[in-house]
VOGU-3710 file (C-alpha; in Angstrom, 3 decimals, decimal comma):
1> mdyqvnelrq> 0,156/-0,110/0,095  2,903/2,603/0,670  4,093/1,948/-2,613  0,737/3,017/-4,151  0,507/5,979/-2,082  3,937/7,017/-3,110  3,268/6,583/-6,606  0,173/8,783/-6,278  2,207/11,389/-4,422  4,866/11,237/-7,174
11> iliealsdei> 2,057/11,777/-9,977  0,763/14,802/-8,072  4,176/16,230/-7,374  5,154/16,120/-11,089  1,736/17,674/-12,102  1,987/20,577/-9,504  5,556/21,283/-10,639  4,462/21,122/-14,388  1,638/23,531/-13,864  3,753/26,050/-11,777
21> nrrelkqeaa> 6,268/26,001/-14,648  3,628/26,173/-17,267  2,318/29,332/-15,468  5,778/30,770/-15,336  5,427/31,207/-11,610  8,384/32,047/-9,480  8,691/30,047/-6,534  7,685/32,892/-4,330  4,610/33,645/-6,276  3,685/29,888/-6,288
31> aellgvsqar> 4,194/29,792/-2,536  1,886/32,768/-1,936  -0,783/31,243/-4,247  -0,710/28,005/-2,364  -0,201/29,640/1,159  3,031/27,960/1,844  6,646/28,822/2,189  9,101/28,942/-0,725  11,009/26,093/0,547  7,628/23,824/0,193
41> isaihngrie> 7,613/24,905/-3,545  11,141/24,104/-3,852  10,381/20,519/-2,425  7,647/20,146/-4,975  10,129/20,970/-7,768  12,596/18,729/-6,309  10,295/15,742/-6,268  10,430/15,248/-2,502  7,348/13,275/-2,144  8,198/12,344/1,537
51> dfrldrlvkf> 7,699/15,903/2,588  4,051/15,794/1,690  0,903/13,856/2,557  -1,453/12,890/-0,496  -4,273/15,065/0,719  -2,197/18,001/0,897  -0,829/17,633/-2,711  -4,656/17,084/-3,806  -5,497/20,314/-2,045  -2,628/22,256/-3,860
61> anqldlrvtm> -3,756/20,774/-7,060  -7,307/22,104/-6,537  -5,827/25,530/-5,883  -4,070/25,437/-9,132  -7,273/24,567/-10,809  -6,018/20,803/-11,731  -8,654/18,093/-11,706  -7,771/15,087/-9,671  -9,571/11,880/-10,307  -9,208/8,620/-8,884
71> svt> -10,326/5,112/-10,219  -10,755/1,887/-8,178  -10,994/-1,296/-9,820
//
């Protein structure tokens, strides 16, 4: 199960980093938008999944207007 959670966190971290880059946001601007420190944005860009809970990453995605869906089979 931990592997699956880590995989989901990795997918979200990559999507968040891509969206921040697509918007051409500097780390300080992204931090202000998401209500976190610049260091947290750096952690996202560096792919440090261990620094974030899954629910927090989903919240960030929603704040950036990204749609997060899940499928259980």
